[in-house]
DSSP file (Angstrom, degrees, kcal/mol; ACC not computed):
  #  RESIDUE AA STRUCTURE BP1 BP2  ACC     N-H-->O    O-->H-N    N-H-->O    O-->H-N    TCO  KAPPA ALPHA  PHI   PSI    X-CA   Y-CA   Z-CA
    1    1 A M    >         0   0    0      0, 0.0     8,-1.0     0, 0.0     3,-0.8   0.000 360.0 360.0 360.0 -33.4  -10.4  -14.8   -2.1
    2    2 A K  T 3   +     0   0    0      1,-0.2     8,-0.0     6,-0.1    51,-0.0   0.846 360.0  50.9 -67.0 -31.7  -11.2  -15.6   -5.7
    3    3 A K  T 3  S+     0   0    0      5,-0.0    -1,-0.2     6,-0.0     5,-0.0   0.570  83.9 111.9 -84.7  -9.1   -9.6  -19.1   -5.3
    4    4 A Q    <   -     0   0    0     -3,-0.8     5,-0.2     1,-0.1     6,-0.0  -0.340  43.9-172.4 -63.5 143.6  -11.6  -20.0   -2.2
    5    5 A H        +     0   0    0      1,-0.3     3,-0.5     3,-0.1    -1,-0.1   0.792  65.9  52.8-104.1 -39.7  -14.1  -22.8   -2.7
    6    6 A N  S    S+     0   0    0      1,-0.5    -1,-0.3     3,-0.0     2,-0.1  -0.886 125.7  12.5-145.0 108.3  -16.0  -23.0    0.6
    7    7 A P  S    S-     0   0    0      0, 0.0    -1,-0.5     0, 0.0     2,-0.3   0.604  92.9-150.5 -80.1 150.6  -17.1  -20.3    1.2
    8    8 A K        +     0   0    0     -3,-0.5     2,-0.2    -2,-0.1    -6,-0.1  -0.665  60.7  12.2 -83.1 135.8  -16.5  -18.6   -2.0
    9    9 A G        -     0   0    0     -8,-1.0     2,-0.3    -2,-0.3    44,-0.3  -0.635  63.8-165.0 102.3-159.0  -15.9  -14.8   -1.8
   10   10 A G  E     -a   53   0A   0     42,-1.8    44,-2.6    -2,-0.2     2,-0.4  -0.981  23.2 -83.1 159.5-170.0  -15.3  -12.6    1.2
   11   11 A C  E     -a   54   0A   0     -2,-0.3     2,-0.5    42,-0.2    44,-0.2  -0.992  21.2-159.2-137.7 129.6  -15.1   -9.0    2.4
   12   12 A I  E     -a   55   0A   0     42,-3.0    44,-2.9    -2,-0.4     2,-0.5  -0.915  12.4-165.7-104.3 128.6  -12.4   -6.4    2.1
   13   13 A I  E     -a   56   0A   0     -2,-0.5     2,-0.4    42,-0.2    44,-0.2  -0.967   3.2-170.5-120.5 118.8  -12.6   -3.6    4.7
   14   14 A N  E     -a   57   0A   0     42,-2.9    44,-2.9    -2,-0.5     2,-0.5  -0.848  13.6-141.9-107.1 144.2  -10.5   -0.4    4.1
   15   15 A I  E     +a   58   0A   0     -2,-0.4    44,-0.2    42,-0.2     2,-0.1  -0.916  32.1 152.0-111.1 127.4  -10.2    2.3    6.8
   16   16 A S  E     -a   59   0A   0     42,-3.6    44,-1.1    -2,-0.5     2,-0.3  -0.324  32.3-118.4-126.9-153.0  -10.2    5.9    5.8
   17   17 A S  E >   -a   60   0A   0     42,-0.3     3,-1.5    -2,-0.1     4,-0.2  -0.941  32.2 -97.0-149.9 169.5  -11.2    9.2    7.5
   18   18 A V  G >> S+     0   0    0     42,-2.0     4,-2.5    -2,-0.3     3,-1.9   0.694 110.5  80.0 -62.4 -16.2  -13.6   12.1    6.9
   19   19 A H  G 34 S+     0   0    0      1,-0.3    -1,-0.3     2,-0.2    16,-0.2   0.409  71.3  77.5 -80.7   6.0  -10.7   14.0    5.3
   20   20 A Q  G <4 S+     0   0    0     -3,-1.5    -1,-0.3    14,-0.2    -2,-0.1   0.726 118.7  14.2 -74.3 -22.3  -11.2   12.1    2.0
   21   21 A A  T <4 S+     0   0    0     -3,-1.9    -2,-0.2    -4,-0.2    -3,-0.1   0.609 121.8  65.5-123.0 -25.1  -14.2   14.4    1.5
   22   22 A I  S  < S-     0   0    0     -4,-2.5    -1,-0.2     9,-0.0     2,-0.0  -0.889  78.7-138.7-106.7 113.0  -13.7   17.2    4.0
   23   23 A P        -     0   0    0      0, 0.0     2,-0.3     0, 0.0    -3,-0.1  -0.332  17.9-170.6 -72.7 153.4  -10.6   19.4    3.3
   24   24 A K    >   -     0   0    0     -5,-0.1     3,-1.3     3,-0.0     7,-0.1  -0.997  32.7 -96.0-141.8 137.7   -8.3   20.6    6.1
   25   25 A L  T 3  S+     0   0    0     -2,-0.3    51,-0.0     1,-0.2     0, 0.0  -0.211 104.2   9.1 -55.7 139.6   -5.5   23.1    5.8
   26   26 A H  T 3  S+     0   0    0      1,-0.1    -1,-0.2     3,-0.0     0, 0.0   0.689  99.0 104.6  68.5  22.2   -2.0   21.7    5.4
   27   27 A Y    <>  +     0   0    0     -3,-1.3     4,-3.1     1,-0.1     5,-0.3  -0.087  30.4 130.1-122.9  31.2   -3.2   18.1    4.8
   28   28 A V  H  > S+     0   0    0      1,-0.2     4,-2.3     2,-0.2     5,-0.2   0.928  77.2  42.2 -60.4 -50.3   -2.7   17.7    1.0
   29   29 A P  H  > S+     0   0    0      0, 0.0     4,-2.2     0, 0.0    -1,-0.2   0.936 118.5  46.1 -64.5 -41.5   -0.8   14.4    1.0
   30   30 A Y  H  > S+     0   0    0      2,-0.2     4,-2.2     1,-0.2    -2,-0.2   0.965 115.2  44.9 -64.2 -52.3   -3.1   12.9    3.7
   31   31 A A  H  X S+     0   0    0     -4,-3.1     4,-2.5     1,-0.2     5,-0.2   0.885 113.2  51.8 -61.5 -38.9   -6.4   14.0    2.1
   32   32 A T  H  X S+     0   0    0     -4,-2.3     4,-2.0    -5,-0.3    -1,-0.2   0.902 110.0  48.3 -67.2 -38.8   -5.2   12.8   -1.4
   33   33 A S  H  X S+     0   0    0     -4,-2.2     4,-2.1    -5,-0.2    -1,-0.2   0.893 112.7  48.2 -68.1 -37.4   -4.3    9.4   -0.1
   34   34 A K  H  X S+     0   0    0     -4,-2.2     4,-1.9     2,-0.2    -2,-0.2   0.887 111.5  49.5 -69.1 -38.3   -7.6    9.0    1.7
   35   35 A A  H  X S+     0   0    0     -4,-2.5     4,-2.0   -16,-0.2    -1,-0.2   0.890 110.9  50.8 -66.7 -37.8   -9.5   10.1   -1.4
   36   36 A G  H  X S+     0   0    0     -4,-2.0     4,-2.7     1,-0.2    -2,-0.2   0.892 108.3  52.0 -63.5 -40.5   -7.5    7.6   -3.5
   37   37 A L  H  X S+     0   0    0     -4,-2.1     4,-2.2     1,-0.2    -1,-0.2   0.892 107.6  53.7 -64.4 -38.1   -8.3    4.9   -1.0
   38   38 A G  H  X S+     0   0    0     -4,-1.9     4,-1.9     2,-0.2    -2,-0.2   0.923 112.0  42.5 -63.2 -44.6  -12.0    5.8   -1.4
   39   39 A M  H  X S+     0   0    0     -4,-2.0     4,-2.6     2,-0.2     5,-0.2   0.905 111.8  54.9 -69.3 -38.5  -12.0    5.5   -5.2
   40   40 A M  H  X S+     0   0    0     -4,-2.7     4,-2.7     1,-0.2    -2,-0.2   0.917 107.9  50.2 -58.2 -41.9   -9.9    2.3   -5.0
   41   41 A T  H  X S+     0   0    0     -4,-2.2     4,-2.4     2,-0.2    -1,-0.2   0.908 109.7  50.2 -64.2 -42.5  -12.5    0.7   -2.7
   42   42 A K  H  X S+     0   0    0     -4,-1.9     4,-2.2     2,-0.2    -1,-0.2   0.933 112.4  46.9 -60.9 -44.1  -15.3    1.7   -5.1
   43   43 A K  H  X S+     0   0    0     -4,-2.6     4,-2.9     1,-0.2     5,-0.2   0.909 111.7  50.6 -65.4 -41.2  -13.5    0.1   -8.0
   44   44 A M  H  X S+     0   0    0     -4,-2.7     4,-2.4     1,-0.2    -1,-0.2   0.897 109.1  52.1 -60.6 -40.8  -12.7   -3.0   -6.0
   45   45 A A  H  X S+     0   0    0     -4,-2.4     4,-0.8     2,-0.2    -2,-0.2   0.921 113.7  43.5 -62.8 -43.6  -16.4   -3.3   -5.1
   46   46 A L  H  < S+     0   0    0     -4,-2.2     4,-0.4     1,-0.2     3,-0.4   0.946 118.7  42.7 -65.8 -48.5  -17.4   -3.1   -8.7
   47   47 A E  H  < S+     0   0    0     -4,-2.9     3,-0.2     1,-0.2    -2,-0.2   0.799 119.1  41.1 -72.0 -29.6  -14.7   -5.4  -10.1
   48   48 A L  H ><>S+     0   0    0     -4,-2.4     5,-1.8    -5,-0.2     3,-1.6   0.508  86.6  92.6 -99.5  -2.9  -14.9   -8.1   -7.5
   49   49 A A  G ><5S+     0   0    0     -4,-0.8     3,-1.8    -3,-0.4    -1,-0.2   0.865  81.1  59.3 -60.1 -35.5  -18.7   -8.3   -7.0
   50   50 A T  G 3 5S+     0   0    0     -4,-0.4    -1,-0.3     1,-0.3    -2,-0.1   0.715 104.2  51.7 -67.4 -18.4  -19.0  -11.1   -9.6
   51   51 A D  G < 5S-     0   0    0     -3,-1.6    -1,-0.3     2,-0.2    -2,-0.2   0.197 121.1-108.1 -99.4  14.2  -16.7  -13.2   -7.5
   52   52 A N  T < 5S+     0   0    0     -3,-1.8   -42,-1.8     1,-0.2     2,-0.5   0.809  76.1 136.8  63.8  31.8  -18.8  -12.6   -4.4
   53   53 A I  E   < -a   10   0A   0     -5,-1.8     2,-0.3   -44,-0.3    -1,-0.2  -0.955  38.8-157.9-113.3 123.1  -16.3  -10.4   -2.8
   54   54 A R  E     -a   11   0A   0    -44,-2.6   -42,-3.0    -2,-0.5     2,-0.4  -0.722   2.1-159.6 -94.9 147.1  -17.5   -7.2   -1.2
   55   55 A A  E     +a   12   0A   0     -2,-0.3     2,-0.3   -44,-0.2   -42,-0.2  -0.998  15.8 178.7-124.9 126.1  -15.2   -4.1   -0.6
   56   56 A N  E     -a   13   0A   0    -44,-2.9   -42,-2.9    -2,-0.4     2,-0.4  -0.893  16.7-147.3-127.8 155.9  -16.3   -1.6    2.1
   57   57 A L  E     -a   14   0A   0     -2,-0.3     2,-0.6   -44,-0.2   -42,-0.2  -0.987   1.0-157.1-127.3 130.0  -14.8    1.6    3.4
   58   58 A G  E     -a   15   0A   0    -44,-2.9   -42,-3.6    -2,-0.4     2,-0.8  -0.937   8.3-166.4-103.8 116.5  -15.0    3.0    6.9
   59   59 A A  E     -a   16   0A   0     -2,-0.6   -42,-0.3   -44,-0.2     2,-0.1  -0.864  18.0-154.2-106.2 101.4  -14.5    6.8    7.0
   60   60 A L  E     -a   17   0A   0    -44,-1.1   -42,-2.0    -2,-0.8   -41,-0.2  -0.367   6.9-126.9 -82.3 153.2  -13.9    7.6   10.6
   61   61 A E        -     0   0    0    -44,-0.2     2,-0.1     1,-0.2    -1,-0.1  -0.267  49.4 -67.5 -81.3 175.9  -14.6   10.9   12.4
   62   62 A T        -     0   0    0     -2,-0.1     2,-0.4   -45,-0.0    -1,-0.2  -0.440  45.7-144.6 -67.7 137.7  -11.9   12.7   14.5
   63   63 A V        -     0   0    0     -2,-0.1     2,-0.9    -3,-0.1     5,-0.2  -0.912  25.1-111.1-105.1 132.9  -10.9   10.9   17.7
   64   64 A K        +     0   0    0     -2,-0.4     2,-0.3     3,-0.1     5,-0.0  -0.519  61.5 139.8 -70.7 104.1  -10.1   13.1   20.7
   65   65 A T    >   -     0   0    0     -2,-0.9     3,-0.8     1,-0.0     4,-0.2  -0.892  66.9-105.2-136.1 168.2   -6.3   12.8   21.2
   66   66 A D  G >  S+     0   0    0     -2,-0.3     3,-1.0     1,-0.2     4,-0.4   0.796 113.8  70.1 -64.4 -25.4   -3.4   15.1   22.1
   67   67 A M  G 3  S+     0   0    0      1,-0.3    -1,-0.2     2,-0.1     3,-0.2   0.869 110.3  29.8 -60.0 -35.8   -2.3   14.9   18.4
   68   68 A N  G <> S+     0   0    0     -3,-0.8     4,-2.5    -5,-0.2    -1,-0.3   0.179  84.9 112.8-111.0  17.9   -5.3   17.0   17.3
   69   69 A R  H <> S+     0   0    0     -3,-1.0     4,-2.1     1,-0.2     6,-0.2   0.916  78.2  50.9 -55.0 -47.5   -5.8   19.1   20.4
   70   70 A E  H  4>S+     0   0    0     -4,-0.4     5,-3.0     1,-0.2     6,-0.6   0.879 110.4  49.6 -62.9 -36.5   -4.8   22.3   18.7
   71   71 A L  H >45S+     0   0    0      3,-0.2     3,-1.5     1,-0.2    -1,-0.2   0.928 111.0  48.9 -69.0 -42.8   -7.2   21.7   15.8
   72   72 A R  H 3<5S+     0   0    0     -4,-2.5    -2,-0.2     1,-0.3    -1,-0.2   0.840 112.7  48.5 -64.3 -30.7  -10.1   21.0   18.2
   73   73 A E  T 3<5S-     0   0    0     -4,-2.1    -1,-0.3    -5,-0.2    -2,-0.2   0.277 113.3-120.1 -90.4   9.3   -9.3   24.1   20.1
   74   74 A N  T < 5S+     0   0    0     -3,-1.5    -3,-0.2    -5,-0.1    -2,-0.1   0.802  71.4 134.0  57.5  35.6   -9.2   26.2   16.8
   75   75 A K      <       0   0    0     -5,-3.0    -4,-0.2    -6,-0.2    -1,-0.1   0.431 360.0 360.0 -95.3  -1.3   -5.6   27.2   17.4
   76   76 A I              0   0    0     -6,-0.6    -1,-0.1    -5,-0.1    -5,-0.1   0.352 360.0 360.0-127.9 360.0   -4.4   26.4   13.8
């Protein structure tokens, strides 16, 4: 993106989850990686702004799937 001439710049979009800020039992590796992604995105936004490159983070809510059914039903 830095080497582009026309248009110069661009946008980086990282996808995270609410668990970068909201803790959940037994999710230490997952929450840690999401928190790291959040800080990385902030640093990228600061460092790349002078090159007209934006960095944004989407932190998604829970999606209703079978994978998290027990959590939604408070069984864990």
